[in-house]
Structure formats: C-alpha cells, structure tokens
N, C-alpha and C positions, 0 to 999 in steps of 0.2 A: 231134557229139552229145555232150552232157555225160554223164560217167560217173555222176553223182548219180542214185540210184534212189529214188523215193519209196516209202512203205509201200504205196501203192495198186499200184505196179508189182510189189511183192514178193508180192502175192496171186496165187494160181494163176489162170492165164488161163482164162476161160470159167466161173469160179465166182464166187459172191458170199459175203457173210457170213451168209446165211440158211441154212435147213435144206437139205441137199443132197438131190438126187433119189435115190430108192432104185432107180430104173431103171438107173443106172450103178454100182450097188454102193456108193454113198456114203450114210452115214447120220449124222444128228444134228447138234448144234451143239457147245457146249463139252463136253469129256469130263470124266468123273469116274472114280475108281478102281472104283467099283461098276459103272458102265456097262461098263467094259472087262471086268471079271470075268464079267458076266452075258451078254456077247456069245455067242450060240450058234454052234456049229459048222455051217457051211453048205457047199453044193456049189460055191460060187463065192467069189472073193475079195471081201472087204468092206472099205471105207475108213471108219474112224471119225474124223471131222474134229474138230479142236480150234480151228479158226479161223486166219486169216492164213497159209494154206498148209500148216499142220502137221496131219498125220493119222497114224493108226495103220492099217497095212495088215494085215488079218487074212487069212492065206492059207487057201484052201479046204481042206475035209476035216481040220480040226484042225492045220493046219500052223503055221509060225512066225508071230509078230506083230511087224511091223517098223515103226519110226518113219520117216516120210518128210517132207521139206519141199520143196514145189513153189513155185518163184519164177521171175520173169522177170529176166534181166540182159542189157542191150544189145539188148533186143527179142527175146531167145530164151528159151524156156521150159526150165528145168533142174530136175532132181530130185536132192535131196541126202539120203543115208542118214544117220540119226541114231542107229542102234543098234537092238537087239532088246529088246522087253518080255518079262519084267519086269526083266532085267538093267539096262536103262535105264528108270527109273520115269517116271511121268507128269510129276512135278516136274522130273526131270533132263532129260527131252526138251524141256520148256518152256524150261529154262535154255539148252540148246544152240540152240533155235529163236531165242530172244532174242539170243544172241550172233551168230548168223548175220544176223539182221535189222539189228543195229547195224553190221555190216560193209557190208551193202547201203546203208545210209544214208550211209556214208562213201565210197561209190563203189567198194567192193571186193567182188569175187565171192567168196563164202564157200567155194565149191568150190576156187578157186585158192589161197585162204588156207590151207585145210586141207592141201593138197599141200605148201605152203611150210612149214607148222608141223611136218609129219612129218619134214622135213629139217633145219630150223633151230631148232625150239623146241617148247615144251610149253604146255599151258593152265595158267592160274593154279592151279587145283585140284591138278594134279599136282605143281607146284613146292611148294605149301603142304605137301602130304603128305610130300614128301622133306625139306623144312626141318623139319617137326614131328618126323619120325622121328629126325633128327639131334639136335635139341635136347632131345627127350623124356628122355633118360637123365640129364640134369642137373637135372631138375625133380622136385618132389614129385608124388605122384599127384593131390593136390588141385589143384595149379596146372596140371598137364597136362590134367586133365579140364576145368578152367575154360577154358583156351585153345581146346580142341577144340570145346566146346559153343558158345562165343561165335563161333567161325569159322562153324560150321554154321548158327547162328541169324542172324548179322548180315552175314556177308561172302560166303559161298559163292554165294548166289542172285544177287548183283550182279556178282561178278568171277570166280567159279569156272570158267565156261565160256569165258572170253576167253583168247586166246593171250597168253602172258606178255609177249611183245614188243610186243603191240598195246594194252595197257592204257595209257590216257592219264590225266593228272592230273585231268581232268574226271570220268572214271569213278570215281576214288578219292574225290574230294570229294563226288560224288553219293551214293556208298555211305555214307560216314561221316556226312554231314549227315542222311541218312534215319534214322540211329540216334540222333542227338543229340536229336531231338524227344521221344523217350521216355526216354533214358538218356544224359545228357551224358558221364558218366565212361566208360561203355562205348564211346561214340564215340571218345573219346581213346585208349582202349586198342586199339580196332579199327585206328585209324590207325597206332599203334605196331606192331601185328602185321603189317599190310600192308607197312610200311616194312622190317621185319625180313625178310620173305619176299623183297622185292626186293633188299635188300642181298645175300642169299644167291643170288638168281637172277643178279645181275650178276657176282658172284664166280665162279659156276659157268659163266658164258657163256650162260645161257639168255635173258637180256635185255640189250640194249645199254645201257640207262640205267635209272635209278630215278625213276619219275614222282613219287614222294613227296618226293624230295629238295628240290624247290622249293616245297613246301607248308609254310607256317608255321602251326602250330596256333593261335597267338595271333591270326592274321588270319582263321582259319577258324571257330573256336569262340567262343562267348560266354565271358567270364572266369569261371573256376570259383570258386565261393564258398570262402573259407577255412574249413576245418572243423578244430576242435581238440577233443580228447577232454576231456570235462568233468572239472574237478578243483576242490577247495576252495582258498580263499586260504590263504596261509601262516598267517594268524592263526587260522583255523579248524582247523588240523591237529591240535592237542592234543585237541580234542573228538572229532574223527574217530577218532583212535587209541583213545580210551576207548570209543567206540561199538563198534568192532570187538571190543574185549575182552569186551563185554557180549552179543555175538551168541549166541543159543541154538543148539542143535543138537549133533550127535555130535562135532564138532570138525574134521572133514575140510575142509568148506567154509570154516569160520571160520579155520582155520589157513592155508588157501589164500589168503584175502583178506589176511591179515597178512603172508604171505610175499611177495605181490606188492609190498608196500611195502618189504620188506627186500632183495629180490633185484633189483627193477627189471626183471624179465623181461617179455616180452610175455605176455598171458594164456594163449594156447595153448601157448607154450613151457613154462609152468609146469604147466598142467592135464594135459598129455600126457606129463609127466615119468615116466620109468621108474626103478626102483631101480638098474638097471644104469648109469645116468648120474650116480650120486652116489658120490663117492669120499672115503675117509678121514673118514667121518662121525663116528667116535669118536676121531679123532686131533686133531692140532694144526692141520692145514691142510685142513679140509673143503672140497670142491670139487664143482661141477657141471660135467660135460662133456657138452654136448648135441650129439648126432650132427648131421652136416652137413645131412642131408636134412630136418631139422626147422627149420633156420635160414634166414632170409630171404636171407642172403649165401651159402648153400651151403658154409659153412666150419664145421668143428667149433668150438663156442664154449665157452670155459672161464670160469666165473663163481665166484670165491671166495665162501665163506659166512661171514657173521659168526657169532660164538658164539651169538647169539640165534636166528639162522636155523637153525643146525645143531641146536639144541635142539628147535625146532619139527619139523624133519624126523625127529628121533629119536622124537618123540611120534607122528608119523604112521606110523613104522615099527611101533610097537606096535599101532596101529589097523589098518593096511593092509599089513603085511609079507607076508601070504600072497598078495598080488596082484602081478602084473608091474608095475602102475602105482602111483604114489605116491598118486594121487587116483582110485581106481576108481569106476565108476558103481555106484549102489546096487543096481540090478536085475541087473547083469551085470558082475562084477568083472574080466572079461577085457577090458573096454573102459574108457577113461578117462571121467571126467565131462565133461559139456558145459561149455565155457568160460563159457556164459551163467550157470551156477550161481554163479560168483563175483560177477557183476554183481547177481544177485538178492540175494545176501547183503548186499552194500553197500546196496542199496535197502532191505532190511529194517532196516538200521541207521539209516535215516532220511535217506539221502543220494541218493535217486532224482533224477536230472537234475543233481546237483551233483558227483558223483564217479564215475568209471568205473575199471575195473581198469587200463586203459591209462593213465589219468590219473596213476597213481602214478609212472610213468616221468618224466613232465613235472615232477611235484611233487618227486621225489627229485633230479632234475637241477638244479632251481632251488635247493633247499636246499644241495646240494653246491657249486654255483657260488658262492653267497653265503658259503660257508665258505672259498673260495679254491682249491677243487679245479680243476685245469686242464681246459680244454675237451677236450683229447685223452684224458684219463682218463675223463671223463664219456662221451665218444663210445664209448670202449672198453667201458664198463659197459653202455651201451645197444645195443652191437653195431651202431653206425652206421658208414657207409663214406664219410664226407666226404673230399674230396681232402686229402691230407697225413696222413690217419689210417689209410687202408687198409693201407699197407705195414707199419706198426708193429703193426696189429691182427692181420694174418695171421701175422707173425713170432712174437710172444710175448704179444700181447693184454694187456700191461702188468699181469700177474697181481699182483705185489707192490703196485703202486700202487692197483689196484682193491680188493685186500683191505683196505688201510689206509682207503680212502675208505668202503667199505661198512660196515666196523666202526665208523667214526666216525658214520655215518648211523644205525646201529642204536642206538648209545649216545645219540645226540642225540634220537631218537624216545622212548627210555626216559625221558630227562630231561623232555621235553615232556609225556609222559603223567603223570609224577609231579607236575609243576607244576600240570597241570589238575586232578589229584585233590585236591591241597591246596586249590586255589581253590574246588573244589566243596564 
C-alpha cells in the first residue's frame, strides 16, 4: 500500500465537512474567535470543529480547552494534540494543522515526525526567534521592528510551523511568490531573511542543508525596476542653489536642505543629528561623528565640515541650542523633525519631482567625480561599502581627503550661486 495519504484520508473517519451532530458533543463548522469565547460551560465535553479534522475540545464544567487533530494514516485513526487555547491561538492551531496535513500529503505521519523533531530539530519559528535574538543587538530599533513585522506578516503563516529540517525549496518559493504579487521588494527581502535563518540553522546543526541555497532570485522574481532618487541636471544646479537661498521660514528646515547639499549625508542621518555628534564647531577642523547605531554600516561615521557648513551649524545652534537635536520638531523639541520636512522644503522651492534630499548625494558625487576626486574618496564621503573600500573606510575613513573634497564642493557651489545671481 502506498504511504501517500490524500486530504480525504486526512479527514476524521466517520465525519464530513458539514455541521457536526450535537448528539455526540460536536458543534459548528468554521471556528471564529468570537465563537470560541462565547462557548458556554456545559456538563459534558464539547468539540468545536474547524474542518478537515481540526477541532477544539472544550472540557466539561469549565475545564481546559484543547486543540486536537484527528486523521487517518495507514488505515488507522490517530489523534494529535496541538496545544491548549488560548496559549495556542486559533491562527496558531491552523498553522500547526496545515503543517501536519502537508506531512500527510508527503506520506509522513505527523505524530512520528513530531517525535523525531523533539530529538533532532526544531520548527522554523523557533529557529527564527533564536536567530532574531542573536542578530537583534546589532540592529537599530527601526530595522529590528521592520524584520519582525515582516516575518510575522509574510513568512510565519507559511513556514513557521514546519520542522526546520523538513522545509523544502518549493515551500520557500511558494511563500515568497505569494508575497511578490502585492509587494515585489518585500518578497526579495523575505527570501533574504529565510536564507539568513537557514544559514544560522545549518551552522547550529538544526538543519542538514539550506533549501534557499539553490534558489536564484533572478530566476524566481521579475526584474526589479531601477529606481533612482530624483535630482536636477548639472546645468540646473545654480538655479536650485539660489532657490534654496530664497526659501521662507524660520531657517531650521531651510538650513537643513542646504546642509544636505554640503554634507552629502542621508536625510535621516542629518535630520536626527544631535549636538553631541558635532565636534570642534568653532575650531579649525569641525567634524560630525555619527554614532554607529544610526549608520547603515553600523560603524561610527566621521564627516568633516566645510567652513560654510560649520557656519550653518553655528546658526542652528543659536536657533535650537536648547534642544538635544540640531533639528528639533516644532511641537516637541525633545524629538527630531520628520525627514519629510526637508523634501517639502525642496518642493516649496519649485522642485517637486525634480530633486529629493537623497538626490543631493548623487549630485555631489557627480560634481566631485568631474573635478577628479577619486572614487574611493567619494565612496568614503557617501559611507558606501564597495569592495576595496570597506577596509580603508573602517580604518580612517580618509578624513583629510574628505575634508579637502567637501571644502572644494562648498566653494564650487558658492561660485555657481554667484554666477547664477549675475546672470539673473
């Protein structure tokens, strides 16, 4: 006899998918959280069915409520415990139920597999939690929250209940392709997360192989469209600089937009700047030292300031020196402004859709490259980690070369602004 068991065989013997007879203590069809909570206490055991052999056994006289899965394997009826409600929620019980049915379809008795897993392995969700706990200390709160939310929303329901050693490449592809239809980039990130979990699992001996290793994203996903941050052409740069000079307002956001051009920082790196990260502002070598937790590379980043940039930071000190932040929010100075504020200022200058805060990085890199600045220095200014650059970046970050390049850039922008003013 073949070990393959169809879903029909996986159904409880002597039952169907319709409403269960109340004469044997079985009630209802598909369960809901409300139905479970409203189930009254009775003098006999009651089974609340969810279909395909899954039911909640409500013990008499207010006793425990236990998840059970009844199925046939090899012609014999078996009963599998799936945990106690509400510790195991309705959703979690369905995940365990689905994982067990998948094993049945593969000709594996889920009861036997559970015994084996207790000895040799863990389920994917357990390994993810262990991996996440290990990696969490090296991430920012924002990134850690994103990874956890995306796992819970996109991965857990498909893979969480499967034994880590039993996950197949087809399970992984089915999971990420179901995400791609609504969010292609999230699907790619989900595949990366799953791969990282399996690299960890193989290293720890939880899984014999990594099923993601043979999956090529280029063969799995549609080509991702190239997305560049909007920026003006080099010929339009003088007029953009003049437009920023004319921005109305108190000066905080206006100076922020201009400082993006001079520092070439990422927008959030600038808008969340603290005064404690600025050094020698009144001296000869003003410097930004951004803490590692705020940087993409998780390494403290040092960016020299041109004389023009230092002057703007001194102006901001007069405006906002009482706050911890260089760019405090208007309504709550204990928090930084939203980085979107800079983009809105650029839009008010008449450059909506033509220039973004991040676009100043590309613009500055182009101008510096045309001036003969080396790629390695430009990469160091941008805090990029291309091969061949990371070693030098971590060692000394090319401070002297960056200072010279950024000062040239600030002087060049002043010349462009002056030329534009004369032409006007």
